[in-house]
C-alpha positions as a Markdown table, in Angstrom:
| # | Residue | x | y | z |
|---|---|---|---|---|
| 1 | Met | 145.5 | -80.4 | -49.1 |
| 2 | Lys | 144.8 | -81.7 | -52.8 |
| 3 | Lys | 141.3 | -81.3 | -54.4 |
| 4 | His | 138.9 | -84.3 | -55.5 |
| 5 | Pro | 141.1 | -85.7 | -59.0 |
| 6 | Ser | 138.9 | -85.2 | -61.9 |
| 7 | Leu | 139.0 | -87.1 | -65.5 |
| 8 | Tyr | 140.8 | -85.0 | -67.8 |
| 9 | Gly | 141.7 | -86.3 | -71.6 |
| 10 | Met | 145.4 | -87.6 | -72.4 |
| 11 | Asp | 145.4 | -84.7 | -75.3 |
| 12 | Arg | 145.3 | -82.0 | -72.8 |
| 13 | Ile | 147.9 | -82.9 | -70.7 |
| 14 | Lys | 151.8 | -82.1 | -71.8 |
| 15 | Ala | 154.8 | -84.1 | -70.4 |
| 16 | Val | 157.4 | -80.9 | -70.4 |
| 17 | Pro | 161.3 | -82.3 | -70.3 |
| 18 | Glu | 162.0 | -79.3 | -68.2 |
| 19 | Leu | 159.9 | -80.4 | -65.7 |
| 20 | Gln | 160.5 | -84.0 | -65.8 |
| 21 | Val | 163.2 | -84.9 | -62.8 |
| 22 | Arg | 163.6 | -88.8 | -62.5 |
| 23 | Ser | 164.3 | -90.7 | -65.8 |
| 24 | Val | 161.8 | -92.8 | -66.6 |
| 25 | Asp | 161.9 | -96.7 | -65.9 |
| 26 | Glu | 160.6 | -98.9 | -68.7 |
| 27 | Asp | 160.4 | -102.0 | -66.2 |
| 28 | Gln | 158.1 | -100.3 | -63.7 |
| 29 | Val | 156.1 | -98.6 | -67.2 |
| 30 | Arg | 155.7 | -102.2 | -68.0 |
| 31 | Ser | 154.2 | -102.7 | -64.6 |
| 32 | Leu | 151.9 | -100.5 | -64.3 |
| 33 | Met | 150.4 | -101.1 | -68.0 |
| 34 | Asp | 149.9 | -104.8 | -67.3 |
| 35 | Ala | 148.3 | -103.4 | -64.1 |
| 36 | Met | 145.9 | -100.6 | -65.8 |
| 37 | Ser | 144.8 | -103.7 | -68.5 |
| 38 | Met | 143.6 | -106.0 | -65.6 |
| 39 | Ala | 139.6 | -105.7 | -65.4 |
| 40 | Pro | 138.1 | -103.3 | -62.8 |
| 41 | Asp | 136.6 | -107.3 | -61.3 |
| 42 | Asn | 139.4 | -108.5 | -61.4 |
| 43 | Pro | 140.7 | -109.2 | -57.3 |
| 44 | Asp | 144.3 | -108.3 | -58.3 |
| 45 | Phe | 143.1 | -105.2 | -60.1 |
| 46 | Lys | 144.1 | -102.0 | -58.2 |
| 47 | Gln | 144.1 | -98.3 | -59.7 |
| 48 | Pro | 147.5 | -96.0 | -59.6 |
| 49 | Pro | 147.1 | -93.1 | -58.0 |
| 50 | Pro | 146.5 | -89.8 | -59.9 |
| 51 | Ile | 148.9 | -88.2 | -61.2 |
| 52 | Asp | 149.8 | -84.3 | -60.5 |
| 53 | Ile | 149.2 | -81.2 | -63.5 |
| 54 | Tyr | 149.7 | -77.7 | -63.6 |
| 55 | Lys | 148.0 | -75.2 | -65.4 |
| 56 | Val | 150.8 | -72.8 | -65.8 |
| 57 | Thr | 149.9 | -68.9 | -65.6 |
| 58 | Asp | 153.0 | -67.3 | -66.4 |
| 59 | Arg | 153.6 | -69.1 | -70.1 |
| 60 | Asp | 151.9 | -68.7 | -73.0 |
| 61 | Trp | 150.7 | -72.2 | -73.5 |
| 62 | Gly | 146.9 | -71.6 | -73.7 |
| 63 | Glu | 144.7 | -74.6 | -72.4 |
| 64 | Thr | 147.4 | -77.3 | -72.0 |
| 65 | Leu | 147.9 | -78.9 | -68.5 |
| 66 | Ile | 151.3 | -79.7 | -67.6 |
| 67 | Leu | 152.5 | -83.1 | -66.0 |
| 68 | Val | 154.4 | -82.5 | -62.7 |
| 69 | Asp | 153.7 | -85.6 | -60.9 |
| 70 | Gly | 153.3 | -89.2 | -62.5 |
| 71 | Trp | 155.7 | -89.7 | -65.8 |
| 72 | His | 155.3 | -94.1 | -65.4 |
| 73 | Arg | 151.3 | -93.9 | -65.0 |
| 74 | Phe | 151.1 | -90.7 | -67.9 |
| 75 | Thr | 153.3 | -92.6 | -70.1 |
| 76 | Ala | 151.9 | -96.8 | -69.4 |
| 77 | Arg | 148.5 | -95.1 | -70.3 |
| 78 | Lys | 149.6 | -93.5 | -72.9 |
| 79 | Asn | 151.2 | -96.3 | -74.4 |
| 80 | Leu | 147.9 | -98.3 | -73.9 |
| 81 | Lys | 146.8 | -95.6 | -75.7 |
| 82 | Gln | 144.2 | -94.5 | -73.1 |
| 83 | Ala | 141.9 | -91.3 | -73.9 |
| 84 | Asn | 141.5 | -90.3 | -69.9 |
| 85 | Ile | 143.4 | -89.8 | -66.4 |
| 86 | Tyr | 142.4 | -89.0 | -63.3 |
| 87 | Ala | 144.5 | -86.1 | -62.0 |
| 88 | Tyr | 144.8 | -83.6 | -59.5 |
| 89 | Leu | 144.4 | -79.7 | -61.0 |
| 90 | Phe | 146.6 | -77.1 | -59.5 |
| 91 | Val | 147.5 | -73.8 | -60.8 |
| 92 | Gly | 150.3 | -71.3 | -60.9 |
| 93 | Thr | 153.9 | -70.5 | -62.2 |
| 94 | Tyr | 156.4 | -72.0 | -63.8 |
| 95 | Gln | 158.6 | -71.6 | -61.2 |
| 96 | Asp | 155.3 | -73.2 | -58.8 |
| 97 | Ala | 155.3 | -76.3 | -60.9 |
| 98 | Leu | 159.2 | -77.2 | -60.9 |
| 99 | Asp | 159.4 | -76.9 | -57.5 |
| 100 | His | 156.0 | -78.9 | -56.7 |
| 101 | Ala | 157.9 | -81.7 | -59.6 |
| 102 | Ile | 161.2 | -81.8 | -57.6 |
| 103 | Glu | 159.1 | -81.8 | -54.2 |
| 104 | Ala | 156.9 | -85.0 | -55.3 |
| 105 | Asn | 159.5 | -86.6 | -56.4 |
| 106 | Thr | 161.6 | -86.5 | -54.4 |
| 107 | Arg | 159.5 | -87.8 | -51.6 |
| 108 | His | 158.1 | -90.8 | -53.2 |
| 109 | Gly | 157.8 | -93.2 | -55.7 |
| 110 | Leu | 160.7 | -95.0 | -56.8 |
| 111 | Pro | 164.4 | -93.8 | -54.9 |
| 112 | Leu | 166.3 | -91.0 | -57.1 |
| 113 | Ser | 169.7 | -91.8 | -58.3 |
| 114 | Arg | 172.4 | -89.1 | -57.3 |
| 115 | Ala | 172.4 | -88.5 | -61.2 |
| 116 | Asp | 168.0 | -87.6 | -60.9 |
| 117 | Arg | 168.5 | -85.6 | -57.6 |
| 118 | Arg | 171.5 | -83.8 | -59.3 |
| 119 | Arg | 169.6 | -83.0 | -62.6 |
| 120 | Ala | 166.9 | -81.5 | -60.2 |
| 121 | Val | 169.1 | -79.6 | -58.4 |
| 122 | Glu | 170.4 | -78.2 | -61.6 |
| 123 | Lys | 167.3 | -77.4 | -62.8 |
| 124 | Leu | 166.6 | -75.4 | -59.5 |
| 125 | Leu | 169.6 | -73.6 | -60.3 |
| 126 | Lys | 168.9 | -72.4 | -63.4 |
| 127 | Ala | 165.4 | -71.6 | -62.7 |
| 128 | Thr | 166.2 | -69.2 | -59.3 |
| 129 | Pro | 169.8 | -68.9 | -58.9 |
| 130 | Glu | 168.6 | -66.6 | -56.4 |
| 131 | Arg | 167.4 | -68.8 | -54.2 |
| 132 | Ser | 169.4 | -70.0 | -51.3 |
| 133 | Asn | 171.2 | -73.2 | -51.0 |
| 134 | Lys | 169.8 | -74.4 | -47.8 |
| 135 | Trp | 166.1 | -73.3 | -49.9 |
| 136 | Leu | 166.7 | -75.4 | -52.5 |
| 137 | Ser | 168.4 | -78.4 | -51.1 |
| 138 | Glu | 165.3 | -78.9 | -49.0 |
| 139 | Ile | 163.1 | -78.7 | -52.3 |
| 140 | Ala | 165.4 | -80.6 | -53.7 |
| 141 | Gly | 165.8 | -83.5 | -50.9 |
| 142 | Val | 169.9 | -83.1 | -50.8 |
| 143 | Asn | 171.9 | -81.7 | -48.7 |
| 144 | Asp | 173.2 | -78.1 | -49.0 |
| 145 | Lys | 176.3 | -78.8 | -50.1 |
| 146 | Met | 175.5 | -80.7 | -53.4 |
| 147 | Val | 173.6 | -77.6 | -53.9 |
| 148 | Lys | 177.1 | -75.3 | -53.5 |
| 149 | Asp | 179.0 | -77.8 | -55.4 |
| 150 | Val | 176.7 | -77.2 | -58.3 |
| 151 | Arg | 176.1 | -73.6 | -58.2 |
| 152 | Val | 180.0 | -73.0 | -58.4 |
| 153 | Glu | 180.1 | -75.3 | -61.3 |
| 154 | Leu | 177.5 | -73.7 | -63.2 |
| 155 | Glu | 178.8 | -70.7 | -62.7 |
| 156 | Glu | 182.2 | -71.3 | -63.3 |
| 157 | Arg | 181.0 | -72.9 | -66.7 |
| 158 | Gly | 178.8 | -69.7 | -67.1 |
| 159 | Leu | 175.4 | -71.8 | -67.1 |
| 160 | Ile | 173.6 | -69.8 | -64.6 |
| 161 | Glu | 174.4 | -65.9 | -63.8 |
| 162 | Thr | 175.3 | -64.3 | -60.0 |
| 163 | Pro | 173.0 | -63.0 | -58.5 |
| 164 | Asp | 173.6 | -59.9 | -55.8 |
| 165 | Lys | 172.2 | -61.1 | -53.0 |
| 166 | Cys | 170.7 | -64.4 | -52.7 |
| 167 | Ile | 167.2 | -64.9 | -50.7 |
| 168 | Gly | 166.7 | -67.1 | -48.2 |
| 169 | Lys | 163.0 | -69.1 | -47.6 |
| 170 | Asp | 162.2 | -66.8 | -44.8 |
| 171 | Gly | 162.9 | -64.1 | -47.9 |
| 172 | Lys | 165.3 | -62.6 | -45.7 |
| 173 | Glu | 168.7 | -61.3 | -48.1 |
| 174 | Tyr | 172.1 | -61.9 | -47.8 |
| 175 | Ala | 175.2 | -61.5 | -49.4 |
| 176 | Thr | 175.8 | -64.3 | -52.2 |
| 177 | Gln | 178.8 | -64.9 | -51.7 |
| 178 | Ile | 177.8 | -66.9 | -48.5 |
| 179 | Glu | 176.4 | -69.5 | -51.2 |
| 180 | Arg | 180.0 | -69.7 | -53.3 |
| 181 | Glu | 182.4 | -69.9 | -51.8 |
| 182 | Lys | 184.0 | -73.5 | -51.1 |
| 183 | Gly | 185.0 | -74.6 | -47.3 |
| 184 | His | 188.9 | -73.3 | -48.0 |
| 185 | Ser | 187.5 | -69.6 | -48.6 |
| 186 | Arg | 186.1 | -70.1 | -45.3 |
| 187 | Leu | 188.9 | -71.6 | -43.4 |
| 188 | Met | 191.3 | -68.7 | -44.6 |
| 189 | Thr | 189.1 | -66.3 | -43.4 |
| 190 | Lys | 189.0 | -67.6 | -40.2 |
| 191 | Ile | 192.1 | -67.9 | -39.7 |
| 192 | His | 193.3 | -64.7 | -40.8 |
| 193 | Trp | 191.3 | -63.6 | -37.9 |
| 194 | Ala | 192.7 | -65.7 | -35.2 |
| 195 | Ser | 195.3 | -65.3 | -32.3 |
| 196 | Gln | 198.1 | -66.7 | -32.2 |
| 197 | Asn | 197.3 | -69.3 | -29.5 |
| 198 | Gln | 194.4 | -69.8 | -31.4 |
| 199 | Met | 197.1 | -71.2 | -34.5 |
| 200 | Asn | 198.8 | -72.7 | -32.4 |
| 201 | Ile | 196.1 | -75.4 | -31.1 |
| 202 | Phe | 194.5 | -75.5 | -34.6 |
| 203 | Leu | 198.3 | -76.4 | -36.2 |
| 204 | Lys | 198.4 | -79.5 | -33.4 |
| 205 | Ala | 194.9 | -80.2 | -33.6 |
| 206 | Val | 195.6 | -81.0 | -37.7 |
| 207 | Glu | 199.0 | -82.2 | -37.1 |
| 208 | His | 197.4 | -84.8 | -34.7 |
| 209 | Met | 194.6 | -85.3 | -37.3 |
| 210 | Ala | 196.5 | -85.9 | -40.2 |
| 211 | Lys | 198.2 | -88.8 | -38.3 |
| 212 | Ser | 194.7 | -90.7 | -37.7 |
| 213 | Gly | 192.6 | -89.7 | -40.9 |
| 214 | Gly | 192.6 | -89.0 | -44.6 |
| 215 | Ser | 192.3 | -85.5 | -45.9 |
| 216 | Glu | 188.8 | -85.8 | -45.8 |
| 217 | Lys | 188.6 | -86.3 | -42.8 |
| 218 | Leu | 191.4 | -83.7 | -42.2 |
| 219 | Asn | 189.4 | -81.3 | -43.9 |
| 220 | Gln | 186.1 | -81.9 | -41.6 |
| 221 | Cys | 188.8 | -81.2 | -38.5 |
| 222 | Ala | 189.8 | -77.9 | -39.8 |
| 223 | Glu | 186.1 | -76.8 | -40.7 |
| 224 | Trp | 184.7 | -78.3 | -37.2 |
| 225 | Ile | 188.1 | -76.6 | -35.5 |
| 226 | Ser | 188.2 | -73.7 | -37.1 |
| 227 | Ala | 184.1 | -73.1 | -36.7 |
| 228 | Asp | 184.4 | -72.9 | -32.9 |
| 229 | Tyr | 188.2 | -71.3 | -32.2 |
| 230 | Leu | 188.9 | -69.1 | -35.4 |
| 231 | Ala | 185.9 | -67.0 | -35.9 |
| 232 | Gly | 184.7 | -64.5 | -33.2 |
| 233 | Val | 185.4 | -61.3 | -35.1 |
| 234 | Gly | 184.8 | -58.3 | -32.7 |
| 235 | Glu | 184.3 | -60.6 | -29.6 |
| 236 | Ala | 186.5 | -61.4 | -26.8 |
| 237 | Val | 188.3 | -64.7 | -27.9 |
| 238 | Pro | 188.3 | -67.6 | -24.6 |
| 239 | Glu | 191.5 | -68.8 | -23.8 |
| 240 | Pro | 192.3 | -71.4 | -25.1 |
| 241 | Ala | 192.0 | -75.2 | -24.1 |
| 242 | Pro | 194.3 | -78.1 | -24.2 |
| 243 | Ile | 194.9 | -79.9 | -27.2 |
| 244 | Glu | 193.7 | -82.8 | -25.8 |
| 245 | Thr | 190.6 | -81.2 | -24.9 |
| 246 | Val | 190.0 | -79.6 | -28.7 |
| 247 | Thr | 190.8 | -83.4 | -30.4 |
| 248 | Lys | 189.0 | -85.8 | -28.1 |
| 249 | Pro | 185.6 | -84.2 | -29.1 |
| 250 | Val | 186.1 | -83.7 | -33.2 |
| 251 | Thr | 187.6 | -87.1 | -32.6 |
| 252 | Lys | 184.4 | -88.2 | -31.0 |
| 253 | Ser | 182.4 | -86.7 | -33.8 |
| 254 | Leu | 184.0 | -87.7 | -37.1 |
| 255 | Phe | 184.9 | -91.4 | -36.0 |
């Protein structure tokens, strides 16, 4: 629950580009400037909500307060040369501030573009590559596939390190390879452990789907089938079902 907002001097607040998630929309800024310029007794006057700021405890920023949410409102007041702004103050680490900035911008305000969301994922991965894809995807408001793809790309470009272990939101650790491997790597692992009967069903289903869908649908089908019929290391493998019963639920779920 947020505290009551307080009035802060604009000169005490710093807008750090590393914490800026969305691109600033100049039309939105001008609209806010028009609203802020109205007299308080104007019936159309509506005070914009307070911004969110942080006192970051693990950076040498002294008494400077860091903007984490409300870039358009802050920019509008700055352009109007207003001296003060209402804000909610939070105290925490730089990582707390980054998480707050990204979560706030994905949950309200103008919709984030795909480029903005990708930028948010990159910022999170560069700051904490040891956190799991699922955890980061929840913060950024994207699916974990986007996080995985960006992770692989940043690692290949040498922009982030590969941690020994990944940490889930629940604090549990597990192998980093799970976060990095592509879909075809997981599929090949499952195929390696498949019985001959499982392989026959799998290949027939792939042939069936190849005739009725594109490569993307085929890949989805392969992942779905492999997950249910090719996994099961160290467990008794059930007798494969007829090809008709395999393909029908796949067709229903994907098309």
